[in-house]
Biotite code that builds the C-alpha atoms (Angstrom):
import biotite.structure as struc

atoms = struc.array([
    struc.Atom([29.917, 3.736, -31.739], chain_id="A", res_id=1, res_name="MET", atom_name="CA", element="C"),
    struc.Atom([28.057, 3.781, -28.415], chain_id="A", res_id=2, res_name="THR", atom_name="CA", element="C"),
    struc.Atom([24.387, 4.740, -28.533], chain_id="A", res_id=3, res_name="GLU", atom_name="CA", element="C"),
    struc.Atom([22.187, 5.493, -25.595], chain_id="A", res_id=4, res_name="VAL", atom_name="CA", element="C"),
    struc.Atom([18.897, 3.657, -26.083], chain_id="A", res_id=5, res_name="THR", atom_name="CA", element="C"),
    struc.Atom([16.891, 5.123, -23.213], chain_id="A", res_id=6, res_name="GLY", atom_name="CA", element="C"),
    struc.Atom([16.886, 6.197, -19.600], chain_id="A", res_id=7, res_name="ILE", atom_name="CA", element="C"),
    struc.Atom([17.606, 3.279, -17.268], chain_id="A", res_id=8, res_name="ASP", atom_name="CA", element="C"),
    struc.Atom([16.566, 4.969, -14.055], chain_id="A", res_id=9, res_name="HIS", atom_name="CA", element="C"),
    struc.Atom([16.220, 8.293, -12.334], chain_id="A", res_id=10, res_name="ILE", atom_name="CA", element="C"),
    struc.Atom([16.533, 8.924, -8.576], chain_id="A", res_id=11, res_name="TYR", atom_name="CA", element="C"),
    struc.Atom([14.433, 11.579, -6.907], chain_id="A", res_id=12, res_name="ILE", atom_name="CA", element="C"),
    struc.Atom([15.329, 12.675, -3.365], chain_id="A", res_id=13, res_name="ALA", atom_name="CA", element="C"),
    struc.Atom([12.178, 13.394, -1.356], chain_id="A", res_id=14, res_name="VAL", atom_name="CA", element="C"),
    struc.Atom([11.679, 15.195, 1.950], chain_id="A", res_id=15, res_name="SER", atom_name="CA", element="C"),
    struc.Atom([9.041, 12.790, 3.260], chain_id="A", res_id=16, res_name="ASP", atom_name="CA", element="C"),
    struc.Atom([9.241, 9.256, 1.838], chain_id="A", res_id=17, res_name="LEU", atom_name="CA", element="C"),
    struc.Atom([5.838, 8.170, 3.185], chain_id="A", res_id=18, res_name="GLU", atom_name="CA", element="C"),
    struc.Atom([4.037, 11.224, 1.729], chain_id="A", res_id=19, res_name="ARG", atom_name="CA", element="C"),
    struc.Atom([5.802, 10.805, -1.588], chain_id="A", res_id=20, res_name="SER", atom_name="CA", element="C"),
    struc.Atom([4.955, 7.096, -1.699], chain_id="A", res_id=21, res_name="GLU", atom_name="CA", element="C"),
    struc.Atom([1.253, 7.909, -1.367], chain_id="A", res_id=22, res_name="ILE", atom_name="CA", element="C"),
    struc.Atom([1.507, 10.466, -4.192], chain_id="A", res_id=23, res_name="PHE", atom_name="CA", element="C"),
    struc.Atom([3.606, 8.315, -6.547], chain_id="A", res_id=24, res_name="TYR", atom_name="CA", element="C"),
    struc.Atom([1.455, 5.252, -5.904], chain_id="A", res_id=25, res_name="ASP", atom_name="CA", element="C"),
    struc.Atom([-1.435, 7.238, -7.386], chain_id="A", res_id=26, res_name="GLN", atom_name="CA", element="C"),
    struc.Atom([0.667, 8.459, -10.325], chain_id="A", res_id=27, res_name="VAL", atom_name="CA", element="C"),
    struc.Atom([2.823, 5.435, -11.222], chain_id="A", res_id=28, res_name="MET", atom_name="CA", element="C"),
    struc.Atom([0.594, 2.553, -10.131], chain_id="A", res_id=29, res_name="LEU", atom_name="CA", element="C"),
    struc.Atom([-2.852, 4.086, -10.491], chain_id="A", res_id=30, res_name="GLY", atom_name="CA", element="C"),
    struc.Atom([-2.481, 6.157, -13.678], chain_id="A", res_id=31, res_name="ALA", atom_name="CA", element="C"),
    struc.Atom([0.503, 4.748, -15.505], chain_id="A", res_id=32, res_name="LEU", atom_name="CA", element="C"),
    struc.Atom([0.577, 0.990, -14.706], chain_id="A", res_id=33, res_name="ASN", atom_name="CA", element="C"),
    struc.Atom([4.105, 0.835, -13.317], chain_id="A", res_id=34, res_name="PHE", atom_name="CA", element="C"),
    struc.Atom([5.135, -1.849, -10.830], chain_id="A", res_id=35, res_name="ARG", atom_name="CA", element="C"),
    struc.Atom([6.754, -1.193, -7.469], chain_id="A", res_id=36, res_name="LYS", atom_name="CA", element="C"),
    struc.Atom([9.361, -2.640, -5.155], chain_id="A", res_id=37, res_name="ASN", atom_name="CA", element="C"),
    struc.Atom([11.268, -1.475, -2.093], chain_id="A", res_id=38, res_name="LYS", atom_name="CA", element="C"),
    struc.Atom([14.867, -1.938, -1.177], chain_id="A", res_id=39, res_name="PHE", atom_name="CA", element="C"),
    struc.Atom([17.560, -0.444, 1.066], chain_id="A", res_id=40, res_name="ALA", atom_name="CA", element="C"),
    struc.Atom([20.759, 1.050, -0.280], chain_id="A", res_id=41, res_name="LEU", atom_name="CA", element="C"),
    struc.Atom([23.455, 2.366, 2.047], chain_id="A", res_id=42, res_name="GLY", atom_name="CA", element="C"),
    struc.Atom([21.060, 1.943, 4.920], chain_id="A", res_id=43, res_name="GLY", atom_name="CA", element="C"),
    struc.Atom([18.442, 4.196, 3.318], chain_id="A", res_id=44, res_name="ASP", atom_name="CA", element="C"),
    struc.Atom([15.009, 2.916, 2.257], chain_id="A", res_id=45, res_name="PRO", atom_name="CA", element="C"),
    struc.Atom([14.229, 3.267, -1.442], chain_id="A", res_id=46, res_name="HIS", atom_name="CA", element="C"),
    struc.Atom([11.006, 2.866, -3.386], chain_id="A", res_id=47, res_name="ILE", atom_name="CA", element="C"),
    struc.Atom([11.275, 1.970, -7.052], chain_id="A", res_id=48, res_name="GLN", atom_name="CA", element="C"),
    struc.Atom([8.498, 2.329, -9.615], chain_id="A", res_id=49, res_name="TYR", atom_name="CA", element="C"),
    struc.Atom([9.388, 0.601, -12.847], chain_id="A", res_id=50, res_name="TYR", atom_name="CA", element="C"),
    struc.Atom([8.068, -0.607, -16.151], chain_id="A", res_id=51, res_name="ASN", atom_name="CA", element="C"),
    struc.Atom([9.905, -2.511, -18.834], chain_id="A", res_id=52, res_name="ARG", atom_name="CA", element="C"),
    struc.Atom([11.691, 0.628, -19.988], chain_id="A", res_id=53, res_name="TYR", atom_name="CA", element="C"),
    struc.Atom([13.029, 2.367, -16.864], chain_id="A", res_id=54, res_name="PHE", atom_name="CA", element="C"),
    struc.Atom([12.870, 2.895, -13.141], chain_id="A", res_id=55, res_name="GLY", atom_name="CA", element="C"),
    struc.Atom([11.816, 5.928, -11.134], chain_id="A", res_id=56, res_name="TYR", atom_name="CA", element="C"),
    struc.Atom([13.290, 5.650, -7.647], chain_id="A", res_id=57, res_name="VAL", atom_name="CA", element="C"),
    struc.Atom([12.482, 7.631, -4.508], chain_id="A", res_id=58, res_name="LEU", atom_name="CA", element="C"),
    struc.Atom([15.062, 8.009, -1.833], chain_id="A", res_id=59, res_name="ARG", atom_name="CA", element="C"),
    struc.Atom([15.078, 10.131, 1.305], chain_id="A", res_id=60, res_name="PRO", atom_name="CA", element="C"),
    struc.Atom([16.716, 13.535, 1.010], chain_id="A", res_id=61, res_name="SER", atom_name="CA", element="C"),
    struc.Atom([19.504, 14.450, 3.411], chain_id="A", res_id=62, res_name="ARG", atom_name="CA", element="C"),
    struc.Atom([18.635, 18.133, 3.559], chain_id="A", res_id=63, res_name="THR", atom_name="CA", element="C"),
    struc.Atom([15.350, 20.010, 3.679], chain_id="A", res_id=64, res_name="GLN", atom_name="CA", element="C"),
    struc.Atom([15.783, 22.545, 0.864], chain_id="A", res_id=65, res_name="VAL", atom_name="CA", element="C"),
    struc.Atom([12.769, 23.322, -1.269], chain_id="A", res_id=66, res_name="ALA", atom_name="CA", element="C"),
    struc.Atom([12.969, 22.329, -4.926], chain_id="A", res_id=67, res_name="HIS", atom_name="CA", element="C"),
    struc.Atom([13.583, 25.282, -7.287], chain_id="A", res_id=68, res_name="ASP", atom_name="CA", element="C"),
    struc.Atom([12.846, 24.422, -10.916], chain_id="A", res_id=69, res_name="ALA", atom_name="CA", element="C"),
    struc.Atom([14.925, 27.416, -12.035], chain_id="A", res_id=70, res_name="TYR", atom_name="CA", element="C"),
    struc.Atom([18.050, 26.597, -10.036], chain_id="A", res_id=71, res_name="ALA", atom_name="CA", element="C"),
    struc.Atom([20.700, 24.346, -11.574], chain_id="A", res_id=72, res_name="PRO", atom_name="CA", element="C"),
    struc.Atom([19.330, 20.807, -11.717], chain_id="A", res_id=73, res_name="GLY", atom_name="CA", element="C"),
    struc.Atom([16.072, 19.263, -12.683], chain_id="A", res_id=74, res_name="LEU", atom_name="CA", element="C"),
    struc.Atom([13.503, 21.628, -14.158], chain_id="A", res_id=75, res_name="HIS", atom_name="CA", element="C"),
    struc.Atom([10.780, 19.040, -14.870], chain_id="A", res_id=76, res_name="HIS", atom_name="CA", element="C"),
    struc.Atom([10.390, 15.397, -15.747], chain_id="A", res_id=77, res_name="PHE", atom_name="CA", element="C"),
    struc.Atom([8.183, 14.365, -18.672], chain_id="A", res_id=78, res_name="CYS", atom_name="CA", element="C"),
    struc.Atom([6.752, 10.886, -19.112], chain_id="A", res_id=79, res_name="LEU", atom_name="CA", element="C"),
    struc.Atom([5.563, 9.768, -22.540], chain_id="A", res_id=80, res_name="ARG", atom_name="CA", element="C"),
    struc.Atom([2.554, 7.620, -23.401], chain_id="A", res_id=81, res_name="VAL", atom_name="CA", element="C"),
    struc.Atom([1.535, 6.498, -26.861], chain_id="A", res_id=82, res_name="ASN", atom_name="CA", element="C"),
    struc.Atom([-1.413, 8.778, -27.642], chain_id="A", res_id=83, res_name="SER", atom_name="CA", element="C"),
    struc.Atom([-3.342, 11.908, -26.780], chain_id="A", res_id=84, res_name="ALA", atom_name="CA", element="C"),
    struc.Atom([-6.129, 9.593, -25.595], chain_id="A", res_id=85, res_name="THR", atom_name="CA", element="C"),
    struc.Atom([-3.766, 8.052, -23.077], chain_id="A", res_id=86, res_name="GLU", atom_name="CA", element="C"),
    struc.Atom([-2.697, 11.514, -21.884], chain_id="A", res_id=87, res_name="VAL", atom_name="CA", element="C"),
    struc.Atom([-6.359, 12.334, -21.299], chain_id="A", res_id=88, res_name="ALA", atom_name="CA", element="C"),
    struc.Atom([-6.953, 9.049, -19.474], chain_id="A", res_id=89, res_name="ALA", atom_name="CA", element="C"),
    struc.Atom([-3.936, 9.621, -17.217], chain_id="A", res_id=90, res_name="ALA", atom_name="CA", element="C"),
    struc.Atom([-5.050, 13.190, -16.483], chain_id="A", res_id=91, res_name="SER", atom_name="CA", element="C"),
    struc.Atom([-8.556, 11.965, -15.576], chain_id="A", res_id=92, res_name="THR", atom_name="CA", element="C"),
    struc.Atom([-7.208, 9.217, -13.340], chain_id="A", res_id=93, res_name="GLN", atom_name="CA", element="C"),
    struc.Atom([-4.820, 11.595, -11.563], chain_id="A", res_id=94, res_name="LEU", atom_name="CA", element="C"),
    struc.Atom([-7.585, 14.090, -10.889], chain_id="A", res_id=95, res_name="ARG", atom_name="CA", element="C"),
    struc.Atom([-9.955, 11.304, -9.789], chain_id="A", res_id=96, res_name="ARG", atom_name="CA", element="C"),
    struc.Atom([-7.436, 10.393, -7.028], chain_id="A", res_id=97, res_name="THR", atom_name="CA", element="C"),
    struc.Atom([-7.075, 13.995, -5.872], chain_id="A", res_id=98, res_name="GLY", atom_name="CA", element="C"),
    struc.Atom([-3.885, 15.005, -7.668], chain_id="A", res_id=99, res_name="ILE", atom_name="CA", element="C"),
    struc.Atom([-4.134, 18.495, -9.094], chain_id="A", res_id=100, res_name="GLU", atom_name="CA", element="C"),
    struc.Atom([-3.259, 17.611, -12.660], chain_id="A", res_id=101, res_name="ALA", atom_name="CA", element="C"),
    struc.Atom([-4.296, 19.903, -15.470], chain_id="A", res_id=102, res_name="SER", atom_name="CA", element="C"),
    struc.Atom([-6.912, 18.761, -17.964], chain_id="A", res_id=103, res_name="GLU", atom_name="CA", element="C"),
    struc.Atom([-5.160, 17.133, -20.899], chain_id="A", res_id=104, res_name="ALA", atom_name="CA", element="C"),
    struc.Atom([-4.765, 19.799, -23.564], chain_id="A", res_id=105, res_name="LYS", atom_name="CA", element="C"),
    struc.Atom([-3.243, 20.427, -26.926], chain_id="A", res_id=106, res_name="LEU", atom_name="CA", element="C"),
    struc.Atom([-0.114, 22.643, -26.614], chain_id="A", res_id=107, res_name="CYS", atom_name="CA", element="C"),
    struc.Atom([0.609, 23.849, -30.169], chain_id="A", res_id=108, res_name="PRO", atom_name="CA", element="C"),
    struc.Atom([3.281, 26.205, -28.870], chain_id="A", res_id=109, res_name="GLU", atom_name="CA", element="C"),
    struc.Atom([5.461, 23.094, -28.397], chain_id="A", res_id=110, res_name="TYR", atom_name="CA", element="C"),
    struc.Atom([4.377, 21.061, -31.494], chain_id="A", res_id=111, res_name="ALA", atom_name="CA", element="C"),
    struc.Atom([1.217, 20.837, -33.585], chain_id="A", res_id=112, res_name="PRO", atom_name="CA", element="C"),
    struc.Atom([0.233, 17.491, -32.011], chain_id="A", res_id=113, res_name="ASP", atom_name="CA", element="C"),
    struc.Atom([1.626, 17.984, -28.477], chain_id="A", res_id=114, res_name="TYR", atom_name="CA", element="C"),
    struc.Atom([-0.883, 16.886, -25.846], chain_id="A", res_id=115, res_name="TRP", atom_name="CA", element="C"),
    struc.Atom([0.022, 17.090, -22.183], chain_id="A", res_id=116, res_name="ALA", atom_name="CA", element="C"),
    struc.Atom([-1.113, 17.157, -18.582], chain_id="A", res_id=117, res_name="THR", atom_name="CA", element="C"),
    struc.Atom([0.945, 18.938, -15.919], chain_id="A", res_id=118, res_name="PHE", atom_name="CA", element="C"),
    struc.Atom([1.173, 18.396, -12.170], chain_id="A", res_id=119, res_name="PHE", atom_name="CA", element="C"),
    struc.Atom([3.582, 18.751, -9.272], chain_id="A", res_id=120, res_name="THR", atom_name="CA", element="C"),
    struc.Atom([4.836, 16.257, -6.685], chain_id="A", res_id=121, res_name="ASP", atom_name="CA", element="C"),
    struc.Atom([4.792, 16.962, -2.936], chain_id="A", res_id=122, res_name="PRO", atom_name="CA", element="C"),
    struc.Atom([8.316, 18.434, -3.067], chain_id="A", res_id=123, res_name="ASP", atom_name="CA", element="C"),
    struc.Atom([7.525, 20.796, -5.930], chain_id="A", res_id=124, res_name="GLY", atom_name="CA", element="C"),
    struc.Atom([9.026, 18.737, -8.778], chain_id="A", res_id=125, res_name="ILE", atom_name="CA", element="C"),
    struc.Atom([7.131, 19.567, -11.953], chain_id="A", res_id=126, res_name="HIS", atom_name="CA", element="C"),
    struc.Atom([5.860, 16.518, -13.816], chain_id="A", res_id=127, res_name="LEU", atom_name="CA", element="C"),
    struc.Atom([4.295, 16.140, -17.206], chain_id="A", res_id=128, res_name="GLU", atom_name="CA", element="C"),
    struc.Atom([2.764, 13.378, -19.285], chain_id="A", res_id=129, res_name="ILE", atom_name="CA", element="C"),
    struc.Atom([2.818, 13.833, -23.041], chain_id="A", res_id=130, res_name="THR", atom_name="CA", element="C"),
    struc.Atom([1.987, 11.807, -26.133], chain_id="A", res_id=131, res_name="ASN", atom_name="CA", element="C"),
    struc.Atom([4.392, 10.171, -28.590], chain_id="A", res_id=132, res_name="TYR", atom_name="CA", element="C"),
    struc.Atom([4.278, 12.846, -31.218], chain_id="A", res_id=133, res_name="ARG", atom_name="CA", element="C"),
    struc.Atom([4.785, 12.533, -34.960], chain_id="A", res_id=134, res_name="LEU", atom_name="CA", element="C"),
    struc.Atom([8.143, 14.358, -34.872], chain_id="A", res_id=135, res_name="GLU", atom_name="CA", element="C"),
    struc.Atom([9.481, 11.983, -32.206], chain_id="A", res_id=136, res_name="ARG", atom_name="CA", element="C"),
    struc.Atom([8.172, 8.923, -34.083], chain_id="A", res_id=137, res_name="ARG", atom_name="CA", element="C"),
    struc.Atom([9.759, 10.097, -37.344], chain_id="A", res_id=138, res_name="GLU", atom_name="CA", element="C"),
    struc.Atom([13.013, 10.869, -35.589], chain_id="A", res_id=139, res_name="ARG", atom_name="CA", element="C"),
    struc.Atom([13.018, 7.318, -34.193], chain_id="A", res_id=140, res_name="HIS", atom_name="CA", element="C"),
    struc.Atom([11.940, 5.581, -37.396], chain_id="A", res_id=141, res_name="ASP", atom_name="CA", element="C"),
    struc.Atom([14.201, 7.569, -39.756], chain_id="A", res_id=142, res_name="ASN", atom_name="CA", element="C"),
    struc.Atom([17.320, 7.795, -37.621], chain_id="A", res_id=143, res_name="TRP", atom_name="CA", element="C"),
])
């Protein structure tokens, strides 16, 4: 039986590649220790942020429509770190660089040990960083 073991990559179309690169450099390189490369695909420039688990790729949009989190499509994208301490560190680093990230906080409405910080990219895509919670660890370990 085929089993998906993770997300390989996600592509995000952005209205201004240069503006988004500045933002995502702060998030992915500054706060989350990703690496970065650039390449062209179909004549369009692309910027890839990656770690050993997956890639997050920016590409130029072809239309200038504002992102609507409640329209069909992406509502938000959540990145996971190992601990609540790492969520807090990422939140602090994001705010230090001028990104309007929320203070890391416990969100018991989602799970008893759910810590998160929330912020939005230049095109209005909602982003979140959360911790690797007990329920997720148990699901993985006891599958």
